[in-house]
Backbone as XML, in Angstrom:
<?xml version="1.0"?>
<chain id="A" units="angstrom">
  <residue number="1" name="UNK">
    <atom name="N" x="-124.829" y="-17.233" z="44.087"/>
    <atom name="CA" x="-123.842" y="-16.740" z="42.970"/>
    <atom name="C" x="-123.946" y="-17.857" z="41.986"/>
  </residue>
  <residue number="2" name="UNK">
    <atom name="N" x="-124.840" y="-17.875" z="40.786"/>
    <atom name="CA" x="-124.579" y="-18.751" z="39.857"/>
    <atom name="C" x="-124.587" y="-18.244" z="38.565"/>
  </residue>
  <residue number="3" name="UNK">
    <atom name="N" x="-125.142" y="-17.241" z="38.081"/>
    <atom name="CA" x="-125.192" y="-16.010" z="36.877"/>
    <atom name="C" x="-123.891" y="-15.370" z="37.318"/>
  </residue>
  <residue number="4" name="UNK">
    <atom name="N" x="-123.516" y="-15.159" z="35.640"/>
    <atom name="CA" x="-122.906" y="-14.013" z="35.468"/>
    <atom name="C" x="-123.248" y="-12.804" z="35.874"/>
  </residue>
  <residue number="5" name="UNK">
    <atom name="N" x="-124.216" y="-12.056" z="35.935"/>
    <atom name="CA" x="-124.924" y="-11.384" z="36.499"/>
    <atom name="C" x="-125.055" y="-10.870" z="37.892"/>
  </residue>
  <residue number="6" name="UNK">
    <atom name="N" x="-125.162" y="-11.862" z="38.375"/>
    <atom name="CA" x="-125.099" y="-11.864" z="40.081"/>
    <atom name="C" x="-123.367" y="-11.678" z="40.337"/>
  </residue>
  <residue number="7" name="UNK">
    <atom name="N" x="-122.553" y="-12.428" z="40.042"/>
    <atom name="CA" x="-121.076" y="-12.180" z="39.780"/>
    <atom name="C" x="-120.965" y="-10.445" z="39.688"/>
  </residue>
  <residue number="8" name="UNK">
    <atom name="N" x="-121.291" y="-10.040" z="38.632"/>
    <atom name="CA" x="-120.855" y="-8.561" z="38.200"/>
    <atom name="C" x="-121.185" y="-7.960" z="39.469"/>
  </residue>
  <residue number="9" name="UNK">
    <atom name="N" x="-122.781" y="-8.238" z="39.852"/>
    <atom name="CA" x="-123.630" y="-7.276" z="40.835"/>
    <atom name="C" x="-122.773" y="-7.554" z="41.599"/>
  </residue>
  <residue number="10" name="UNK">
    <atom name="N" x="-122.324" y="-8.719" z="42.451"/>
    <atom name="CA" x="-121.917" y="-8.309" z="43.668"/>
    <atom name="C" x="-120.143" y="-7.760" z="43.605"/>
  </residue>
  <residue number="11" name="UNK">
    <atom name="N" x="-119.097" y="-8.099" z="42.505"/>
    <atom name="CA" x="-118.288" y="-7.067" z="42.584"/>
    <atom name="C" x="-118.450" y="-5.661" z="42.738"/>
  </residue>
  <residue number="12" name="UNK">
    <atom name="N" x="-119.613" y="-5.526" z="41.497"/>
    <atom name="CA" x="-119.979" y="-3.928" z="41.311"/>
    <atom name="C" x="-120.120" y="-3.460" z="43.214"/>
  </residue>
  <residue number="13" name="UNK">
    <atom name="N" x="-120.976" y="-3.969" z="43.734"/>
    <atom name="CA" x="-121.341" y="-3.575" z="45.384"/>
    <atom name="C" x="-120.188" y="-3.318" z="46.081"/>
  </residue>
  <residue number="14" name="UNK">
    <atom name="N" x="-119.047" y="-4.510" z="45.624"/>
    <atom name="CA" x="-118.085" y="-4.514" z="46.708"/>
    <atom name="C" x="-117.037" y="-3.329" z="46.083"/>
  </residue>
  <residue number="15" name="UNK">
    <atom name="N" x="-117.170" y="-2.907" z="45.202"/>
    <atom name="CA" x="-116.340" y="-1.577" z="44.629"/>
    <atom name="C" x="-116.717" y="-0.515" z="45.183"/>
  </residue>
  <residue number="16" name="UNK">
    <atom name="N" x="-118.284" y="-0.412" z="45.234"/>
    <atom name="CA" x="-119.011" y="0.117" z="45.667"/>
    <atom name="C" x="-118.846" y="1.067" z="47.057"/>
  </residue>
  <residue number="17" name="UNK">
    <atom name="N" x="-118.765" y="-0.486" z="47.709"/>
    <atom name="CA" x="-118.615" y="-0.349" z="49.516"/>
    <atom name="C" x="-116.899" y="0.252" z="49.329"/>
  </residue>
  <residue number="18" name="UNK">
    <atom name="N" x="-115.993" y="0.004" z="48.737"/>
    <atom name="CA" x="-114.518" y="0.645" z="49.106"/>
    <atom name="C" x="-114.760" y="2.141" z="48.626"/>
  </residue>
  <residue number="19" name="UNK">
    <atom name="N" x="-115.384" y="2.327" z="47.058"/>
    <atom name="CA" x="-115.614" y="3.905" z="46.995"/>
    <atom name="C" x="-116.054" y="4.413" z="48.347"/>
  </residue>
  <residue number="20" name="UNK">
    <atom name="N" x="-116.880" y="4.106" z="48.458"/>
    <atom name="CA" x="-117.715" y="4.703" z="49.499"/>
    <atom name="C" x="-116.864" y="5.378" z="51.199"/>
  </residue>
  <residue number="21" name="UNK">
    <atom name="N" x="-115.608" y="4.573" z="51.314"/>
    <atom name="CA" x="-115.051" y="4.907" z="52.267"/>
    <atom name="C" x="-113.523" y="5.267" z="51.933"/>
  </residue>
  <residue number="22" name="UNK">
    <atom name="N" x="-113.437" y="5.767" z="50.494"/>
    <atom name="CA" x="-112.250" y="6.606" z="50.257"/>
    <atom name="C" x="-112.609" y="7.449" z="50.801"/>
  </residue>
  <residue number="23" name="UNK">
    <atom name="N" x="-110.945" y="8.076" z="51.213"/>
    <atom name="CA" x="-111.237" y="9.674" z="52.246"/>
    <atom name="C" x="-109.530" y="9.859" z="52.551"/>
  </residue>
  <residue number="24" name="UNK">
    <atom name="N" x="-109.485" y="11.112" z="53.040"/>
    <atom name="CA" x="-108.051" y="11.231" z="53.568"/>
    <atom name="C" x="-108.376" y="11.232" z="55.215"/>
  </residue>
  <residue number="25" name="UNK">
    <atom name="N" x="-107.139" y="11.382" z="56.031"/>
    <atom name="CA" x="-107.533" y="11.454" z="57.266"/>
    <atom name="C" x="-108.158" y="13.253" z="57.895"/>
  </residue>
  <residue number="26" name="UNK">
    <atom name="N" x="-108.645" y="12.793" z="58.610"/>
    <atom name="CA" x="-109.620" y="14.162" z="59.175"/>
    <atom name="C" x="-108.555" y="15.432" z="58.974"/>
  </residue>
  <residue number="27" name="UNK">
    <atom name="N" x="-107.375" y="15.607" z="59.660"/>
    <atom name="CA" x="-106.562" y="16.442" z="59.687"/>
    <atom name="C" x="-105.410" y="16.870" z="58.833"/>
  </residue>
  <residue number="28" name="UNK">
    <atom name="N" x="-105.774" y="16.270" z="57.888"/>
    <atom name="CA" x="-104.874" y="16.572" z="56.638"/>
    <atom name="C" x="-104.634" y="17.453" z="55.464"/>
  </residue>
  <residue number="29" name="UNK">
    <atom name="N" x="-103.570" y="18.191" z="55.657"/>
    <atom name="CA" x="-103.617" y="19.315" z="54.998"/>
    <atom name="C" x="-103.551" y="19.026" z="53.391"/>
  </residue>
  <residue number="30" name="UNK">
    <atom name="N" x="-102.188" y="18.697" z="52.881"/>
    <atom name="CA" x="-102.144" y="18.023" z="51.471"/>
    <atom name="C" x="-102.249" y="16.627" z="51.511"/>
  </residue>
  <residue number="31" name="UNK">
    <atom name="N" x="-102.764" y="16.254" z="50.410"/>
    <atom name="CA" x="-103.244" y="15.379" z="50.268"/>
    <atom name="C" x="-102.055" y="14.458" z="49.064"/>
  </residue>
  <residue number="32" name="UNK">
    <atom name="N" x="-101.817" y="13.113" z="49.492"/>
    <atom name="CA" x="-101.141" y="12.194" z="48.897"/>
    <atom name="C" x="-101.612" y="10.274" z="48.965"/>
  </residue>
  <residue number="33" name="UNK">
    <atom name="N" x="-101.191" y="9.674" z="48.662"/>
    <atom name="CA" x="-101.392" y="8.562" z="48.025"/>
    <atom name="C" x="-101.410" y="7.983" z="49.944"/>
  </residue>
  <residue number="34" name="UNK">
    <atom name="N" x="-100.592" y="8.417" z="50.438"/>
    <atom name="CA" x="-100.406" y="7.405" z="51.837"/>
    <atom name="C" x="-101.414" y="8.326" z="52.607"/>
  </residue>
  <residue number="35" name="UNK">
    <atom name="N" x="-101.506" y="9.240" z="52.529"/>
    <atom name="CA" x="-102.855" y="9.732" z="53.431"/>
    <atom name="C" x="-104.608" y="9.313" z="52.908"/>
  </residue>
  <residue number="36" name="UNK">
    <atom name="N" x="-104.626" y="9.529" z="51.687"/>
    <atom name="CA" x="-105.848" y="8.537" z="51.532"/>
    <atom name="C" x="-105.508" y="7.198" z="51.728"/>
  </residue>
  <residue number="37" name="UNK">
    <atom name="N" x="-104.672" y="6.392" z="51.474"/>
    <atom name="CA" x="-104.838" y="5.230" z="52.265"/>
    <atom name="C" x="-104.749" y="4.984" z="53.372"/>
  </residue>
  <residue number="38" name="UNK">
    <atom name="N" x="-104.063" y="5.900" z="54.675"/>
    <atom name="CA" x="-104.468" y="5.919" z="55.978"/>
    <atom name="C" x="-106.319" y="6.221" z="55.958"/>
  </residue>
  <residue number="39" name="UNK">
    <atom name="N" x="-106.287" y="7.066" z="55.238"/>
    <atom name="CA" x="-107.993" y="7.784" z="55.721"/>
    <atom name="C" x="-108.729" y="6.648" z="55.320"/>
  </residue>
  <residue number="40" name="UNK">
    <atom name="N" x="-108.511" y="5.696" z="54.196"/>
    <atom name="CA" x="-109.552" y="5.005" z="53.549"/>
    <atom name="C" x="-109.668" y="3.505" z="55.029"/>
  </residue>
  <residue number="41" name="UNK">
    <atom name="N" x="-108.247" y="3.038" z="55.171"/>
    <atom name="CA" x="-108.458" y="2.120" z="55.913"/>
    <atom name="C" x="-109.210" y="2.919" z="57.653"/>
  </residue>
  <residue number="42" name="UNK">
    <atom name="N" x="-108.545" y="3.775" z="57.975"/>
    <atom name="CA" x="-108.981" y="4.304" z="59.089"/>
    <atom name="C" x="-110.632" y="4.248" z="59.149"/>
  </residue>
  <residue number="43" name="UNK">
    <atom name="N" x="-111.188" y="4.410" z="58.204"/>
    <atom name="CA" x="-112.462" y="4.618" z="57.924"/>
    <atom name="C" x="-113.189" y="3.156" z="57.928"/>
  </residue>
  <residue number="44" name="UNK">
    <atom name="N" x="-112.607" y="2.447" z="57.254"/>
    <atom name="CA" x="-113.039" y="1.007" z="57.421"/>
    <atom name="C" x="-112.999" y="0.082" z="58.670"/>
  </residue>
  <residue number="45" name="UNK">
    <atom name="N" x="-111.934" y="0.601" z="59.068"/>
    <atom name="CA" x="-111.853" y="-0.039" z="60.722"/>
    <atom name="C" x="-112.966" y="0.602" z="61.492"/>
  </residue>
  <residue number="46" name="UNK">
    <atom name="N" x="-113.347" y="2.033" z="61.422"/>
    <atom name="CA" x="-114.321" y="2.796" z="62.514"/>
    <atom name="C" x="-115.625" y="2.133" z="61.828"/>
  </residue>
  <residue number="47" name="UNK">
    <atom name="N" x="-115.779" y="2.023" z="60.433"/>
    <atom name="CA" x="-117.530" y="1.730" z="60.465"/>
    <atom name="C" x="-117.711" y="0.175" z="60.428"/>
  </residue>
  <residue number="48" name="UNK">
    <atom name="N" x="-116.616" y="-0.602" z="60.448"/>
    <atom name="CA" x="-116.725" y="-2.362" z="60.292"/>
    <atom name="C" x="-117.708" y="-2.653" z="61.592"/>
  </residue>
  <residue number="49" name="UNK">
    <atom name="N" x="-117.559" y="-2.486" z="62.867"/>
    <atom name="CA" x="-118.333" y="-3.031" z="63.562"/>
    <atom name="C" x="-119.597" y="-3.077" z="63.211"/>
  </residue>
  <residue number="50" name="UNK">
    <atom name="N" x="-119.742" y="-1.439" z="63.347"/>
    <atom name="CA" x="-121.382" y="-1.268" z="63.022"/>
    <atom name="C" x="-121.824" y="-1.603" z="61.596"/>
  </residue>
  <residue number="51" name="UNK">
    <atom name="N" x="-120.963" y="-2.307" z="60.553"/>
    <atom name="CA" x="-121.590" y="-3.032" z="59.482"/>
    <atom name="C" x="-121.942" y="-4.133" z="60.184"/>
  </residue>
  <residue number="52" name="UNK">
    <atom name="N" x="-120.986" y="-4.760" z="60.487"/>
    <atom name="CA" x="-121.115" y="-6.280" z="61.523"/>
    <atom name="C" x="-122.258" y="-6.396" z="61.991"/>
  </residue>
  <residue number="53" name="UNK">
    <atom name="N" x="-122.574" y="-5.583" z="63.359"/>
    <atom name="CA" x="-123.577" y="-5.935" z="63.900"/>
    <atom name="C" x="-125.186" y="-5.519" z="63.312"/>
  </residue>
  <residue number="54" name="UNK">
    <atom name="N" x="-125.026" y="-4.831" z="62.394"/>
    <atom name="CA" x="-126.037" y="-4.479" z="61.932"/>
    <atom name="C" x="-126.563" y="-5.877" z="60.889"/>
  </residue>
  <residue number="55" name="UNK">
    <atom name="N" x="-125.506" y="-6.365" z="60.401"/>
    <atom name="CA" x="-125.474" y="-7.668" z="59.424"/>
    <atom name="C" x="-126.131" y="-8.649" z="60.318"/>
  </residue>
  <residue number="56" name="UNK">
    <atom name="N" x="-125.373" y="-8.932" z="61.500"/>
    <atom name="CA" x="-125.567" y="-10.011" z="62.244"/>
    <atom name="C" x="-127.114" y="-9.409" z="62.786"/>
  </residue>
  <residue number="57" name="UNK">
    <atom name="N" x="-127.692" y="-8.756" z="62.793"/>
    <atom name="CA" x="-129.272" y="-8.749" z="62.926"/>
    <atom name="C" x="-129.983" y="-9.027" z="61.931"/>
  </residue>
  <residue number="58" name="UNK">
    <atom name="N" x="-130.067" y="-8.423" z="60.307"/>
    <atom name="CA" x="-130.660" y="-8.538" z="59.767"/>
    <atom name="C" x="-130.469" y="-10.359" z="59.331"/>
  </residue>
  <residue number="59" name="UNK">
    <atom name="N" x="-129.060" y="-10.897" z="59.475"/>
    <atom name="CA" x="-129.507" y="-12.250" z="59.127"/>
    <atom name="C" x="-129.901" y="-13.113" z="60.196"/>
  </residue>
  <residue number="60" name="UNK">
    <atom name="N" x="-130.000" y="-12.549" z="61.202"/>
    <atom name="CA" x="-131.011" y="-13.244" z="62.509"/>
    <atom name="C" x="-132.372" y="-12.879" z="62.518"/>
  </residue>
  <residue number="61" name="UNK">
    <atom name="N" x="-133.065" y="-11.956" z="61.820"/>
    <atom name="CA" x="-134.333" y="-11.653" z="61.750"/>
    <atom name="C" x="-134.444" y="-12.448" z="59.889"/>
  </residue>
  <residue number="62" name="UNK">
    <atom name="N" x="-133.558" y="-12.670" z="59.412"/>
    <atom name="CA" x="-133.917" y="-13.283" z="58.243"/>
    <atom name="C" x="-133.853" y="-14.893" z="58.685"/>
  </residue>
  <residue number="63" name="UNK">
    <atom name="N" x="-132.869" y="-15.475" z="59.435"/>
    <atom name="CA" x="-133.199" y="-16.694" z="59.696"/>
    <atom name="C" x="-134.402" y="-17.106" z="60.618"/>
  </residue>
  <residue number="64" name="UNK">
    <atom name="N" x="-134.965" y="-16.273" z="61.436"/>
    <atom name="CA" x="-136.026" y="-16.204" z="62.192"/>
    <atom name="C" x="-137.087" y="-16.278" z="61.004"/>
  </residue>
  <residue number="65" name="UNK">
    <atom name="N" x="-137.397" y="-15.308" z="60.196"/>
    <atom name="CA" x="-138.090" y="-15.593" z="59.050"/>
    <atom name="C" x="-138.510" y="-16.738" z="58.419"/>
  </residue>
  <residue number="66" name="UNK">
    <atom name="N" x="-137.694" y="-17.071" z="57.984"/>
    <atom name="CA" x="-137.030" y="-18.583" z="57.040"/>
    <atom name="C" x="-137.078" y="-19.803" z="58.181"/>
  </residue>
  <residue number="67" name="UNK">
    <atom name="N" x="-137.901" y="-19.841" z="59.396"/>
    <atom name="CA" x="-137.578" y="-21.166" z="60.116"/>
    <atom name="C" x="-136.243" y="-21.431" z="60.235"/>
  </residue>
  <residue number="68" name="UNK">
    <atom name="N" x="-135.098" y="-20.797" z="60.503"/>
    <atom name="CA" x="-133.664" y="-21.266" z="60.634"/>
    <atom name="C" x="-132.915" y="-21.467" z="59.605"/>
  </residue>
  <residue number="69" name="UNK">
    <atom name="N" x="-133.713" y="-21.300" z="58.723"/>
    <atom name="CA" x="-133.017" y="-21.095" z="57.129"/>
    <atom name="C" x="-131.503" y="-20.161" z="57.146"/>
  </residue>
  <residue number="70" name="UNK">
    <atom name="N" x="-130.485" y="-20.709" z="56.761"/>
    <atom name="CA" x="-129.224" y="-19.495" z="57.087"/>
    <atom name="C" x="-129.005" y="-19.080" z="55.303"/>
  </residue>
  <residue number="71" name="UNK">
    <atom name="N" x="-129.104" y="-17.850" z="55.295"/>
    <atom name="CA" x="-129.006" y="-17.190" z="53.717"/>
    <atom name="C" x="-127.692" y="-17.436" z="53.451"/>
  </residue>
  <residue number="72" name="UNK">
    <atom name="N" x="-127.616" y="-17.206" z="51.872"/>
    <atom name="CA" x="-126.295" y="-17.689" z="51.333"/>
    <atom name="C" x="-125.046" y="-16.615" z="51.629"/>
  </residue>
  <residue number="73" name="UNK">
    <atom name="N" x="-123.561" y="-17.015" z="51.563"/>
    <atom name="CA" x="-122.967" y="-16.188" z="52.083"/>
    <atom name="C" x="-122.742" y="-14.921" z="51.149"/>
  </residue>
  <residue number="74" name="UNK">
    <atom name="N" x="-123.123" y="-15.614" z="49.691"/>
    <atom name="CA" x="-123.289" y="-13.618" z="49.182"/>
    <atom name="C" x="-124.218" y="-12.657" z="49.514"/>
  </residue>
  <residue number="75" name="UNK">
    <atom name="N" x="-125.370" y="-13.244" z="49.839"/>
    <atom name="CA" x="-126.514" y="-12.385" z="50.287"/>
    <atom name="C" x="-125.978" y="-11.856" z="51.622"/>
  </residue>
  <residue number="76" name="UNK">
    <atom name="N" x="-125.230" y="-12.585" z="52.330"/>
    <atom name="CA" x="-124.951" y="-11.967" z="53.545"/>
    <atom name="C" x="-123.847" y="-10.864" z="53.590"/>
  </residue>
  <residue number="77" name="UNK">
    <atom name="N" x="-122.923" y="-11.074" z="52.808"/>
    <atom name="CA" x="-121.840" y="-10.161" z="52.361"/>
    <atom name="C" x="-122.574" y="-8.558" z="51.616"/>
  </residue>
  <residue number="78" name="UNK">
    <atom name="N" x="-123.500" y="-8.812" z="50.601"/>
    <atom name="CA" x="-124.482" y="-8.315" z="50.074"/>
    <atom name="C" x="-124.575" y="-6.983" z="51.393"/>
  </residue>
  <residue number="79" name="UNK">
    <atom name="N" x="-125.666" y="-7.662" z="52.286"/>
    <atom name="CA" x="-125.913" y="-7.225" z="53.192"/>
    <atom name="C" x="-125.263" y="-5.882" z="54.207"/>
  </residue>
  <residue number="80" name="UNK">
    <atom name="N" x="-123.828" y="-6.688" z="54.125"/>
    <atom name="CA" x="-122.731" y="-6.177" z="54.966"/>
    <atom name="C" x="-122.235" y="-4.821" z="53.963"/>
  </residue>
  <residue number="81" name="UNK">
    <atom name="N" x="-122.110" y="-5.192" z="52.238"/>
    <atom name="CA" x="-121.867" y="-3.742" z="51.724"/>
    <atom name="C" x="-122.662" y="-2.839" z="51.683"/>
  </residue>
  <residue number="82" name="UNK">
    <atom name="N" x="-124.017" y="-3.279" z="51.806"/>
    <atom name="CA" x="-124.828" y="-2.288" z="51.606"/>
    <atom name="C" x="-125.357" y="-1.271" z="52.987"/>
  </residue>
  <residue number="83" name="UNK">
    <atom name="N" x="-124.739" y="-1.899" z="54.282"/>
    <atom name="CA" x="-125.088" y="-1.002" z="55.430"/>
    <atom name="C" x="-123.508" y="-0.662" z="55.025"/>
  </residue>
  <residue number="84" name="UNK">
    <atom name="N" x="-122.202" y="-0.951" z="54.640"/>
    <atom name="CA" x="-121.114" y="-0.041" z="54.982"/>
    <atom name="C" x="-121.597" y="0.958" z="53.665"/>
  </residue>
  <residue number="85" name="UNK">
    <atom name="N" x="-121.831" y="0.807" z="52.542"/>
    <atom name="CA" x="-121.827" y="2.119" z="51.928"/>
    <atom name="C" x="-122.571" y="3.013" z="52.507"/>
  </residue>
  <residue number="86" name="UNK">
    <atom name="N" x="-123.778" y="2.829" z="52.872"/>
    <atom name="CA" x="-124.782" y="3.731" z="53.915"/>
    <atom name="C" x="-123.772" y="4.162" z="55.105"/>
  </residue>
  <residue number="87" name="UNK">
    <atom name="N" x="-123.286" y="3.502" z="55.675"/>
    <atom name="CA" x="-122.286" y="4.146" z="56.858"/>
    <atom name="C" x="-121.440" y="5.192" z="56.129"/>
  </residue>
  <residue number="88" name="UNK">
    <atom name="N" x="-120.328" y="4.357" z="54.939"/>
    <atom name="CA" x="-119.507" y="5.509" z="54.201"/>
    <atom name="C" x="-119.987" y="6.516" z="54.090"/>
  </residue>
  <residue number="89" name="UNK">
    <atom name="N" x="-120.962" y="6.711" z="53.705"/>
    <atom name="CA" x="-121.455" y="7.969" z="53.058"/>
    <atom name="C" x="-121.640" y="9.043" z="54.216"/>
  </residue>
  <residue number="90" name="UNK">
    <atom name="N" x="-122.421" y="8.588" z="55.164"/>
    <atom name="CA" x="-122.774" y="9.136" z="56.016"/>
    <atom name="C" x="-121.238" y="9.893" z="57.149"/>
  </residue>
  <residue number="91" name="UNK">
    <atom name="N" x="-120.222" y="9.155" z="57.256"/>
    <atom name="CA" x="-119.224" y="8.879" z="57.682"/>
    <atom name="C" x="-118.346" y="10.162" z="56.738"/>
  </residue>
  <residue number="92" name="UNK">
    <atom name="N" x="-118.307" y="9.697" z="55.668"/>
    <atom name="CA" x="-117.949" y="11.172" z="54.703"/>
    <atom name="C" x="-118.420" y="12.156" z="54.812"/>
  </residue>
  <residue number="93" name="UNK">
    <atom name="N" x="-119.887" y="12.324" z="55.292"/>
    <atom name="CA" x="-120.619" y="13.953" z="54.996"/>
    <atom name="C" x="-119.782" y="14.149" z="56.433"/>
  </residue>
  <residue number="94" name="UNK">
    <atom name="N" x="-119.836" y="13.562" z="57.456"/>
    <atom name="CA" x="-119.466" y="13.982" z="58.719"/>
    <atom name="C" x="-118.151" y="14.662" z="58.671"/>
  </residue>
  <residue number="95" name="UNK">
    <atom name="N" x="-117.136" y="13.871" z="58.199"/>
    <atom name="CA" x="-115.692" y="14.249" z="58.071"/>
    <atom name="C" x="-115.808" y="15.242" z="57.246"/>
  </residue>
  <residue number="96" name="UNK">
    <atom name="N" x="-116.323" y="15.442" z="56.175"/>
    <atom name="CA" x="-116.173" y="16.917" z="55.085"/>
    <atom name="C" x="-116.942" y="17.820" z="55.766"/>
  </residue>
  <residue number="97" name="UNK">
    <atom name="N" x="-117.872" y="18.201" z="57.058"/>
    <atom name="CA" x="-118.277" y="18.980" z="57.927"/>
    <atom name="C" x="-117.327" y="19.500" z="58.986"/>
  </residue>
  <residue number="98" name="UNK">
    <atom name="N" x="-116.437" y="18.150" z="59.214"/>
    <atom name="CA" x="-115.401" y="18.520" z="60.447"/>
    <atom name="C" x="-113.892" y="19.442" z="59.782"/>
  </residue>
  <residue number="99" name="UNK">
    <atom name="N" x="-113.653" y="19.025" z="58.339"/>
    <atom name="CA" x="-112.854" y="19.306" z="57.967"/>
    <atom name="C" x="-113.299" y="21.036" z="57.248"/>
  </residue>
  <residue number="100" name="UNK">
    <atom name="N" x="-114.056" y="20.974" z="56.956"/>
    <atom name="CA" x="-114.642" y="22.615" z="56.473"/>
    <atom name="C" x="-114.752" y="23.789" z="57.957"/>
  </residue>
  <residue number="101" name="UNK">
    <atom name="N" x="-115.261" y="22.900" z="59.112"/>
    <atom name="CA" x="-115.121" y="24.137" z="60.286"/>
    <atom name="C" x="-113.822" y="24.323" z="60.437"/>
  </residue>
  <residue number="102" name="UNK">
    <atom name="N" x="-113.045" y="23.095" z="60.505"/>
    <atom name="CA" x="-111.590" y="23.478" z="61.048"/>
    <atom name="C" x="-111.106" y="24.722" z="59.840"/>
  </residue>
  <residue number="103" name="UNK">
    <atom name="N" x="-111.254" y="24.467" z="58.732"/>
    <atom name="CA" x="-110.611" y="25.569" z="57.826"/>
    <atom name="C" x="-111.427" y="26.775" z="58.074"/>
  </residue>
  <residue number="104" name="UNK">
    <atom name="N" x="-112.549" y="26.656" z="58.313"/>
    <atom name="CA" x="-112.839" y="28.070" z="58.558"/>
    <atom name="C" x="-112.495" y="28.549" z="60.196"/>
  </residue>
  <residue number="105" name="UNK">
    <atom name="N" x="-112.096" y="27.823" z="60.925"/>
    <atom name="CA" x="-111.283" y="28.611" z="62.515"/>
    <atom name="C" x="-110.167" y="28.888" z="62.038"/>
  </residue>
  <residue number="106" name="UNK">
    <atom name="N" x="-109.131" y="28.102" z="60.781"/>
    <atom name="CA" x="-108.084" y="28.349" z="60.970"/>
    <atom name="C" x="-108.018" y="29.336" z="60.069"/>
  </residue>
  <residue number="107" name="UNK">
    <atom name="N" x="-108.153" y="29.808" z="58.870"/>
    <atom name="CA" x="-108.567" y="31.286" z="58.441"/>
    <atom name="C" x="-109.325" y="32.600" z="58.421"/>
  </residue>
  <residue number="108" name="UNK">
    <atom name="N" x="-109.811" y="32.463" z="59.909"/>
    <atom name="CA" x="-110.651" y="33.564" z="60.926"/>
    <atom name="C" x="-109.637" y="34.365" z="60.854"/>
  </residue>
  <residue number="109" name="UNK">
    <atom name="N" x="-109.962" y="35.505" z="60.639"/>
    <atom name="CA" x="-109.014" y="36.678" z="60.953"/>
    <atom name="C" x="-109.178" y="36.963" z="62.188"/>
  </residue>
  <residue number="110" name="UNK">
    <atom name="N" x="-107.835" y="36.950" z="63.227"/>
    <atom name="CA" x="-107.549" y="37.793" z="64.373"/>
    <atom name="C" x="-107.509" y="39.495" z="64.389"/>
  </residue>
  <residue number="111" name="UNK">
    <atom name="N" x="-108.181" y="39.494" z="65.651"/>
    <atom name="CA" x="-108.444" y="41.031" z="65.622"/>
    <atom name="C" x="-107.030" y="41.210" z="65.732"/>
  </residue>
  <residue number="112" name="UNK">
    <atom name="N" x="-106.278" y="42.964" z="65.534"/>
    <atom name="CA" x="-105.148" y="43.269" z="65.817"/>
    <atom name="C" x="-104.793" y="43.504" z="67.235"/>
  </residue>
  <residue number="113" name="UNK">
    <atom name="N" x="-103.932" y="43.383" z="67.591"/>
    <atom name="CA" x="-103.503" y="43.721" z="69.009"/>
    <atom name="C" x="-103.849" y="44.720" z="69.506"/>
  </residue>
  <residue number="114" name="UNK">
    <atom name="N" x="-103.907" y="45.865" z="68.598"/>
    <atom name="CA" x="-103.996" y="47.525" z="69.352"/>
    <atom name="C" x="-105.660" y="47.068" z="69.951"/>
  </residue>
  <residue number="115" name="UNK">
    <atom name="N" x="-106.642" y="46.548" z="69.193"/>
    <atom name="CA" x="-108.101" y="46.402" z="69.567"/>
    <atom name="C" x="-107.863" y="46.142" z="70.848"/>
  </residue>
  <residue number="116" name="UNK">
    <atom name="N" x="-106.852" y="45.382" z="71.172"/>
    <atom name="CA" x="-106.949" y="44.805" z="72.663"/>
    <atom name="C" x="-106.724" y="45.461" z="73.762"/>
  </residue>
  <residue number="117" name="UNK">
    <atom name="N" x="-106.036" y="46.071" z="73.282"/>
    <atom name="CA" x="-105.705" y="47.700" z="74.269"/>
    <atom name="C" x="-106.306" y="48.744" z="74.503"/>
  </residue>
  <residue number="118" name="UNK">
    <atom name="N" x="-106.636" y="49.423" z="73.085"/>
    <atom name="CA" x="-107.266" y="50.433" z="72.549"/>
    <atom name="C" x="-108.910" y="50.295" z="72.819"/>
  </residue>
  <residue number="119" name="UNK">
    <atom name="N" x="-109.607" y="50.469" z="73.766"/>
    <atom name="CA" x="-110.762" y="49.743" z="74.025"/>
    <atom name="C" x="-111.556" y="50.458" z="72.604"/>
  </residue>
  <residue number="120" name="UNK">
    <atom name="N" x="-111.212" y="52.280" z="72.318"/>
    <atom name="CA" x="-111.455" y="52.789" z="71.326"/>
    <atom name="C" x="-111.488" y="52.551" z="69.716"/>
  </residue>
  <residue number="121" name="UNK">
    <atom name="N" x="-110.530" y="51.741" z="69.727"/>
    <atom name="CA" x="-110.331" y="51.711" z="68.354"/>
    <atom name="C" x="-111.268" y="50.814" z="67.402"/>
  </residue>
  <residue number="122" name="UNK">
    <atom name="N" x="-111.836" y="50.242" z="68.370"/>
    <atom name="CA" x="-113.182" y="49.447" z="67.494"/>
    <atom name="C" x="-114.449" y="49.698" z="68.723"/>
  </residue>
  <residue number="123" name="UNK">
    <atom name="N" x="-115.192" y="50.550" z="67.939"/>
    <atom name="CA" x="-116.301" y="50.889" z="68.615"/>
    <atom name="C" x="-117.361" y="50.282" z="68.395"/>
  </residue>
  <residue number="124" name="UNK">
    <atom name="N" x="-117.986" y="49.983" z="69.424"/>
    <atom name="CA" x="-119.295" y="48.888" z="69.648"/>
    <atom name="C" x="-120.553" y="49.601" z="70.035"/>
  </residue>
  <residue number="125" name="UNK">
    <atom name="N" x="-121.564" y="49.028" z="69.610"/>
    <atom name="CA" x="-122.673" y="49.538" z="70.206"/>
    <atom name="C" x="-122.604" y="49.780" z="71.150"/>
  </residue>
  <residue number="126" name="UNK">
    <atom name="N" x="-123.610" y="50.721" z="71.861"/>
    <atom name="CA" x="-123.857" y="50.715" z="73.382"/>
    <atom name="C" x="-125.367" y="50.203" z="73.648"/>
  </residue>
  <residue number="127" name="UNK">
    <atom name="N" x="-125.112" y="49.394" z="75.103"/>
    <atom name="CA" x="-125.922" y="48.344" z="75.653"/>
    <atom name="C" x="-127.117" y="49.409" z="76.184"/>
  </residue>
  <residue number="128" name="UNK">
    <atom name="N" x="-128.151" y="49.285" z="76.181"/>
    <atom name="CA" x="-129.371" y="49.858" z="76.553"/>
    <atom name="C" x="-130.053" y="48.418" z="77.319"/>
  </residue>
  <residue number="129" name="UNK">
    <atom name="N" x="-130.338" y="48.965" z="78.715"/>
    <atom name="CA" x="-130.994" y="48.074" z="79.389"/>
    <atom name="C" x="-132.048" y="49.025" z="79.858"/>
  </residue>
  <residue number="130" name="UNK">
    <atom name="N" x="-133.278" y="48.147" z="80.167"/>
    <atom name="CA" x="-134.623" y="49.127" z="80.682"/>
    <atom name="C" x="-134.768" y="48.616" z="81.962"/>
  </residue>
</chain>
């Protein structure tokens, strides 16, 4: 990291890594700064082992390709941030889908108690079997 452009791109990659991990916990109803902080830390801790593992594999492959020469630390950090951005994106997609399904189930209208006891209260289609 020698030029100003490299330093700026490194900082922007690190900020993108944090932005892609911003989020709330999976079951939070009201959003507060504390829930955002807790959700972000939870997501960072969830994806960190995968990012470290994938980064380790890529660094080993790069060392093998370049005859044992280790890449510079900023290159390793960029690889880690890149895997973190990808995993953070997919983890947020999964969490938002989980929350949407949870909200659908929570807001689903339950049948009135009368229909449970009186079978004729809610007529159904007859079953025809051949």
